[in-house]
Every structure is written in structure tokens, then in C-alpha cells.
C-alpha positions in Angstrom: 103.3 115.4 75.3 100.6 118.1 75.8 100.8 121.8 75.4 101.7 122.7 78.9 104.8 120.2 79.0 107.6 120.6 76.8 108.6 117.5 75.1 112.2 117.6 76.5 111.2 118.4 80.0 113.7 117.1 82.6 116.1 116.1 79.9 119.8 117.4 80.1 120.5 120.7 78.5 123.7 119.5 76.8 122.5 118.5 73.2 124.6 115.3 72.9 123.4 114.0 76.3 119.7 115.1 75.7 119.8 113.0 72.4 120.9 110.0 74.4 118.2 110.6 77.0 115.5 110.9 74.3 116.6 107.7 72.7 116.3 105.8 76.0 113.0 107.4 76.9 111.4 106.7 73.6 111.8 102.9 74.4 110.2 103.1 78.0 107.7 106.0 77.9 104.8 103.6 76.9 105.6 100.7 79.0 102.7 99.6 81.4 102.6 101.2 84.7 103.2 98.9 87.6 102.1 100.6 90.8 103.0 98.4 93.8 102.4 100.7 96.7 99.9 103.6 96.8 96.8 105.0 98.4 94.1 105.3 95.9 90.8 104.3 97.1 89.5 100.6 96.1 86.0 102.0 96.2 86.7 103.8 92.9 87.5 100.6 91.1 84.8 98.6 92.7 81.8 101.1 92.1 83.2 102.7 89.0 81.1 105.9 89.7 81.9 109.2 87.9 84.1 111.5 90.0 82.0 114.2 91.7 83.7 117.3 90.3 87.3 118.7 89.5 87.8 119.9 93.1 86.9 116.5 94.8 89.0 114.7 92.4 92.2 116.8 92.1 92.3 119.2 95.2 90.5 117.9 98.3 92.3 114.5 98.7 95.9 115.8 97.8 97.9 116.9 100.8 100.6 118.1 98.5 98.2 120.8 97.2 96.5 121.8 100.4 99.6 121.9 102.6 101.2 124.4 100.4 97.9 126.7 100.1 97.6 126.4 104.2 101.2 127.7 104.4 100.1 130.7 102.7 97.1 131.3 104.9 94.3 129.5 103.0 92.1 127.6 105.7 91.7 124.0 105.0 87.9 124.5 105.4 87.9 126.8 102.5 89.4 123.9 100.2 86.7 121.5 101.2 88.7 119.4 103.7 86.5 117.7 106.1 86.6 118.4 109.8 86.3 115.7 112.4 83.7 117.6 114.3 81.3 117.9 111.2 81.5 121.6 111.1 80.8 123.0 107.8 83.5 123.4 105.1 83.3 124.7 101.6 81.2 122.2 99.5 81.1 124.2 96.1 83.6 122.6 93.8 83.9 125.7 91.6 84.7 127.9 94.7 87.4 125.4 95.7 88.8 125.3 92.3 88.9 129.1 91.9 90.9 129.5 95.2 93.4 126.9 94.1 93.8 128.5 90.4 94.2 132.0 91.9 97.1 130.6 94.2 98.5 128.3 91.4 101.7 130.4 91.2 102.6 129.2 94.6 103.6 125.8 93.1 106.2 127.2 90.7 109.2 125.0 90.7 107.5 122.2 92.7 106.8 118.6 91.5 103.2 119.3 92.2 103.2 122.0 89.5 104.8 119.5 87.0 102.4 116.9 87.8 99.3 119.0 87.6 100.3 120.6 84.3 100.8 117.1 83.0 97.1 116.2 84.1 95.6 119.3 82.8 97.3 119.0 79.4 97.6 115.2 78.8 94.3 114.0 80.5 92.1 117.1 80.0 93.5 118.5 76.9 93.8 122.0 78.5 96.2 124.2 76.8 96.2 127.4 78.6 98.1 127.9 82.0 95.9 127.7 85.1 95.2 131.0 86.8 92.5 133.0 88.2 91.5 134.0 84.7 91.4 130.7 83.3 89.9 128.9 86.2 86.3 128.7 85.2 87.1 127.5 81.8 89.2 124.8 83.0 86.7 123.8 85.6 83.9 123.7 82.9 86.1 121.5 80.6 87.0 119.1 83.3 83.5 118.8 85.0 82.1 118.1 81.5 84.6 115.3 80.7 84.2 113.7 84.0 80.4 113.0 83.1 81.8 110.9 80.1 82.1 107.1 80.6 85.8 107.3 79.5 86.6 109.3 82.6 85.3 106.8 85.1 87.9 105.1 87.2 88.1 101.7 85.3 88.4 103.5 82.0 91.1 105.8 83.4 92.9 102.7 84.6 93.0 101.5 81.0 93.8 104.7 79.5 96.8 105.1 81.9 98.1 101.7 80.8 98.1 100.3 84.5 99.0 96.7 84.6 98.6 96.4 88.3 97.9 98.8 91.2 98.2 98.1 94.9 96.0 99.8 97.5 97.1 100.2 101.2 94.6 98.9 103.6 94.4 98.7 107.3 94.6 95.4 109.3 91.1 95.8 110.3 89.7 96.4 107.0 87.1 93.9 105.5 88.2 94.5 102.1 84.6 94.7 100.9 85.6 96.8 97.9 88.4 94.3 96.7 85.8 91.6 97.0 83.5 93.8 94.8 86.1 94.3 92.3 86.8 90.5 92.0 83.1 89.6 91.9 82.4 92.0 89.0 84.6 90.3 86.6 86.5 93.3 85.6 89.8 92.6 84.1 91.7 95.3 85.8 94.2 94.1 88.6 93.9 95.8 92.0 95.5 94.3 94.9 95.8 95.3 98.4 98.6 95.7 100.8 98.7 94.9 104.6 99.0 97.9 106.7 98.9 97.0 110.3 100.1 100.2 112.1 96.7 100.5 114.1 97.4 97.2 115.6 101.1 97.3 115.9 101.8 100.8 117.2 100.8 101.4 120.8 100.5 105.2 120.1 98.0 104.8 117.4 94.7 106.2 118.5 92.4 103.4 119.9 95.3 100.8 119.9 93.7 98.6 122.7 90.3 98.7 121.3 91.8 97.9 118.0 93.4 94.8 119.5 90.0 93.7 120.8 88.5 94.3 117.2 91.3 92.1 115.7 90.4 89.4 118.0 86.8 89.7 117.1 87.5 89.3 113.4 90.0 86.5 113.7 88.7 84.6 116.5 92.3 84.7 118.0 93.1 85.5 121.6 94.8 88.9 121.4 95.1 89.1 125.2 98.0 86.6 124.6 101.3 87.0 122.7 100.7 83.8 120.8 97.2 84.5 120.0 98.1 88.1 118.8 100.8 86.8 116.5 98.2 84.2 115.2 95.9 87.0 114.4 98.4 88.8 112.3 99.1 85.5 110.4 95.4 85.1 109.6 94.9 88.6 108.5 97.9 88.3 106.3 96.6 85.3 104.8 93.1 87.1 104.2 95.0 90.0 102.6 96.9 87.5 100.4 93.6 85.9 99.2 92.9 89.4 97.8 96.2 89.6 95.9 98.5 91.2 98.5 102.0 90.8 97.9 103.4 93.2 100.5 102.9 94.6 104.0 103.7 98.3 104.8 104.9 99.8 108.1 104.8 103.6 108.7 106.7 103.5 112.0 108.4 106.7 113.5 111.8 105.2 113.2 113.5 102.2 111.5 114.2 100.7 114.9 114.1 96.8 115.3 114.5 94.3 118.0 115.3 90.8 118.4 113.9 89.7 121.6 113.7 86.1 123.1 110.3 84.6 122.9 109.9 84.9 126.8 111.0 88.7 126.6 108.8 89.4 123.8 105.7 87.7 125.7 106.5 89.8 128.8 106.7 93.1 126.8 103.4 92.3 125.1 101.7 91.6 128.3 102.9 95.2 129.6 101.7 96.9 126.4 98.3 95.0 126.5 97.7 96.4 129.9 98.3 99.9 128.6 101.9 100.7 129.3 102.7 104.4 129.4 106.4 104.0 129.4 107.9 105.2 125.9 110.7 103.0 126.0 108.5 99.9 126.1 106.2 101.3 123.4 109.2 102.1 121.2 110.6 98.5 121.9 107.4 96.9 121.0 107.2 98.7 117.6 110.8 97.5 117.0 110.1 94.0 117.8 106.9 93.9 115.7 108.9 94.8 112.5 111.2 92.0 113.2 108.1 89.6 113.9 106.6 90.8 110.5 109.9 90.0 108.7 109.8 86.5 110.2 106.2 86.0 109.0 107.2 87.4 105.6 109.6 84.3 105.5 106.7 82.1 105.8 104.1 83.8 103.6 106.3 85.6 101.1 104.9 89.2 101.5 107.4 91.8 100.8 108.1 93.9 103.9 108.0 97.7 103.3 109.3 100.0 105.9 108.4 103.7 105.7 110.1 105.4 108.8 111.4 108.8 109.4 108.3 110.9 109.5 107.0 112.9 112.5 103.5 112.3 111.4 100.7 114.8 112.5 103.2 117.4 113.8 100.5 119.8 114.7 98.4 118.5 117.6 95.8 121.2 116.7 95.3 120.0 113.1 95.2 116.6 114.1 92.3 117.2 116.5 90.5 119.2 113.8 91.1 117.4 110.7 92.7 114.0 111.6 95.5 112.2 110.1 97.3 112.7 106.8 96.6 116.5 106.4 100.0 117.8 105.4 101.6 118.0 108.9 103.9 115.1 108.4 107.6 116.3 108.7 110.8 114.3 107.8 113.1 113.6 110.8 116.7 112.4 111.1 116.8 108.6 110.8 119.2 105.8 111.7 119.4 102.7 109.7 122.9 101.1 110.6 122.0 100.5 114.2 118.3 100.3 114.0 118.1 97.7 111.2 120.8 95.4 112.8 118.5 93.2 115.1 116.2 92.5 112.1 119.2 92.0 109.7 120.9 89.8 112.3 117.8 87.5 112.5 116.8 87.4 108.6 119.1 89.8 106.6 120.9 87.0 105.0 117.8 85.2 103.7 117.8 85.5 99.8 114.1 84.6 99.7 113.1 87.6 101.9 112.5 91.1 100.5 112.7 94.2 102.9 112.2 97.4 101.1 113.7 100.3 103.3 112.4 103.9 102.3 113.8 107.1 103.9 112.9 110.8 104.3 116.6 111.4 105.4 118.5 111.9 102.4 121.9 112.0 104.4 121.5 108.3 105.0 121.7 107.3 101.3 125.3 107.1 100.6 126.4 106.6 104.3 124.0 103.9 105.4 121.2 102.6 103.1 123.2 102.1 99.9 126.1 100.0 101.8 123.5 98.0 103.6 121.4 97.1 100.6 124.6 96.6 98.7 125.6 93.6 100.7 122.6 92.2 102.7 120.5 89.8 100.2 117.1 90.5 101.9 117.5 94.3 101.9 116.4 96.6 98.9 116.1 100.4 98.5 112.7 102.0 97.9 112.8 104.9 95.5 112.8 108.5 96.5 109.8 108.9 98.5 107.2 111.5 99.4 109.0 114.9 99.9 111.8 113.6 97.6 109.4 112.3 94.9 110.6 115.1 92.7 113.1 115.5 89.9 115.8 116.8 92.1 115.1 114.0 94.8 115.2 111.2 92.2 118.6 112.5 90.8 120.0 112.7 94.2 118.8 109.1 95.0 120.4 107.8 91.9 123.8 109.6 92.4 124.1 108.7 96.0 123.1 105.0 95.9 124.0 103.6 92.5 127.8 103.6 93.2 127.4 101.3 96.2 124.0 99.6 95.6 123.8 99.5 91.9 120.6 99.4 90.1 119.2 95.9 91.1 119.5 96.5 94.8 116.5 99.1 94.1 112.9 98.3 93.3 111.8 100.6 90.3 109.5 103.4 91.0 106.4 103.7 93.4 104.0 106.5 92.9 102.7 106.3 96.5 99.7 108.7 95.8 96.3 109.2 96.6 95.7 111.4 93.6 94.7 109.0 91.1 95.0 111.1 87.8 98.7 112.0 88.8 99.9 108.4 88.3 100.9 108.8 84.9 102.7 112.1 85.4 104.6 110.7 88.3 105.7 107.6 86.4 106.7 109.8 83.5 108.8 112.1 85.6 110.7 108.9 87.1 111.3 107.7 83.7 112.5 111.0 82.2 115.0 111.5 85.2 116.3 107.9 85.0 116.8 108.2 81.4 118.7 111.4 81.9 121.0 109.7 84.5 121.7 106.8 82.3 122.3 109.2 79.3 124.8 111.0 81.5 126.6 107.6 82.2 126.6 106.7 78.5 128.0 110.1 77.5 130.8 109.5 80.1 131.6 106.1 78.7 130.7 104.4 82.0 127.7 102.4 80.4 127.2 101.1 77.0 124.2 102.4 75.2 122.8 98.8 75.0 123.1 98.3 78.6 121.4 101.8 79.3 118.4 100.5 77.0 118.3 97.4 79.3 118.6 99.3 82.7 116.0 101.9 81.6 113.5 99.4 81.1 114.2 97.6 84.3 114.0 100.9 86.3 110.7 101.7 84.6 108.9 98.4 84.6 110.9 95.0 85.5 112.3 95.8 88.8 109.0 96.7 90.5 107.5 93.6 89.2 110.1 91.3 90.3 110.6 93.1 93.8 107.0 93.1 94.6 106.3 89.6 93.2 103.7 90.9 90.7 
């Protein structure tokens, strides 16, 4: 481990348990990274161009960073975040970096600090803590290294020991960069995932126009319910041809529905005419989750449900900067009632995999673990987003293992847009899981040979199996 990260970071303080955690970690720390769900840009791997500068690589695309700085009065424009109206924002990478460095103390105790120190130390071999005083030296070091071929995206993919990484692409995407990756002959495995929110959620901006575009690119009549469903089937097959093994759905809630064909057809007609009734729009989203699950039975795509975020909570920031700018806030989420229609329809199918994530930790022990602990189709996604942290991961294991065990979970997803943080995030997950297993061994609840086996499954095997990679 580099100079900024202690060798025993995140391991238990008690010496005996710490020794067990070290032993387990030593067996999994160098395993290949399987990243089955994330948001890195396929363009990086296709073009393999040098990253522009340290700020563009590490700060501008990372909402974990700029949301914290904004909360302390730093305008997003000063951090180089583009505005939708094209108004000027800071373009000088060094100035952006300095603003970040002089406010780096704000991240004390956060997972962002842990990840970022890992990147500085392990990737760029920087051994001095980041601050206003060290900002320029760190910037110069990183900027110089980014000009080396060994710091281009494909080289970093290899250096990070990534076995496979999935991007998340909208239903209307032409996947041109995935095509370029394939045609380049590069041996790295970058697959796509089908994200149909823009043509499933009536509240998504431009929804009706998006349905027209879906019709154009598929040749299916999206004015009809049958044609609309056929368009989805065609797009899913297209995404599968570029390696997709999953679909992903970022709905506000986990609500599902199981309408009759006639009722679903009537609902679609009202939605297609631009229904303004919230009840109908909510019901349509719910029905489409069940429709996607039914399609997954046919084509094998894993269904990921990422509910419970009030996305773009600030209308003013949405108008100024667009989506995904740090203003997504967790909400209370029901799963028992919400998922029942989908589970009634397909929950007993052993060949279907539905991965449920949550931002509502109160649902782990009460709802999600009991559901995943009995329905063959349902698995639990790892601690996600705001809970992708040492404490969040510990709480996840503590609240789900007693009911769902380990094998009704799906390993770790880094779910990031910040490419250099991927190894850091997987390392944190492996350390936390090894520490949890070490505690079970020390309490004589798990044999050490079993703990070694489970540690490998959590770090590597379960993700490959769950996502059919």
C-alpha cells in the first residue's frame, strides 16, 4: 500500500481479529476486478486517448467531490462543471485543482478521502498529503504521468487488473464506442448494460419524443403497446450483441405492477397521449419493471433495480447543470408491497436474476434480506451510492447475512464514473468483507477455511456468477 494509506487500514483494532483479517485479505487483494455495473465512458476505451489533465480526470466528473464542495459554497462553475446554457465555467485545470486541494480537509472521514488518497498514493506515487501547499506539486506530477502511454485508459485497465467492466448506456444509444472497441481488436472486455429509463419513465425529459426516436431506430410501431414492447426486445438484443448481460432501472420507487394485457394496453395508450395523471405515470413505470423481468426470462439479462433516490432534488440546479450533479437524495422505500406483483409473476423462477439495491438501510433486515432469503429470483445488490463506504458495507453485512446469507448477494459493484477510483473501491470492499469474516472466525461462527472460500466469493466469484460474466 502507498504512503498515504496504512497497511492495516479498515482492519479490526483487536490484534487477534486483525491477524485473521490480514490472512484473508492476503488471499483476495490481487484477484482480478469484475465490475458488472458502472458509469465509466466507453469512449475512453475506444479512443484510448490521454486524459486531458488531473482536474478533468479526477474532479470534474465526480459528483462525490463537487457536491461536498458546493455544500461549502464553492460554485460548480469554479470546478469546471459544464452549464447547460453554455455559459463560461472554469477551464484552467490547475485552478480547479487548487480549489479542490485547499478544501480537501472537507473530506476528512469520508469514503471519498479514502479513495482519493489511494489514487494519489497507489496510482501516482504521491507521498505527501494533499493541501493548498502541496497542490501544485501534486498537479505537476499527475499531469506529467498522464502524458505517458502507461496512463492511457487501456493501459490503466490492465494495470488495475480489470477482467471485465460494464458501462451503462441509454436505450437510444448507438453503442458506437463499443463497436469501435470490438473492431480495434483490443483484448480488454468492456460490455454494455441496457438502461431504458428515457423510454420507460413518463417523467423523463423528452419522453414522448424519445418514444418516436425508439420507433425510428427499431422500425417498430411505438404508437402501440405491442410495437413498443417489440422495440424493447429489439434493443435488448442489440445490447446483448455488444456483451450486455444486464439491464438497469433507476426508478424513483421499487413499485411493480402485474396488469392484464388489456389493462396494460389501455394504460400505454393513455401514457402515449401524454397523460398528466401522476397515478397513471407511476403505474406505467411499475408495469414496465414487470415487463422487463418477463423479457429477462426470455433473453437472460439480469434485471437491476436502483430505486429510492429523489433525483435532481433542486430544480434550479437541474435547469442550470442537468442530471447527475450531486442533488440526488435517498428516500424511504418500500419493498415488501412494491415488489410483490413482480414476485407473484416471476419471483419463483430459478433462472431469473433480479438484483435489488436500496438507499434505505432500514429496509435491509426488515424487508430485503427476508425477501432475498426465500425468493429464488431475487438477489441483494451491495451497499450502494451513499452507503458505498466502510460503515455502509459493514451495516449491509450485519443486517443481511443472518437472513440472506452470502450467496443471495452479488459481490461488489463499484458503480462509478471516476475510472481511477475503481481499484480503491474494490480494495475497500475486500478489506471490509475480510474484517467481517474475521470477526465470525474469531467468534467461532465460521471456520477459517470457510472464511477463505467466502472471501474469494465476495471479492470475485459471486459477481461473475450473478451477472453471467
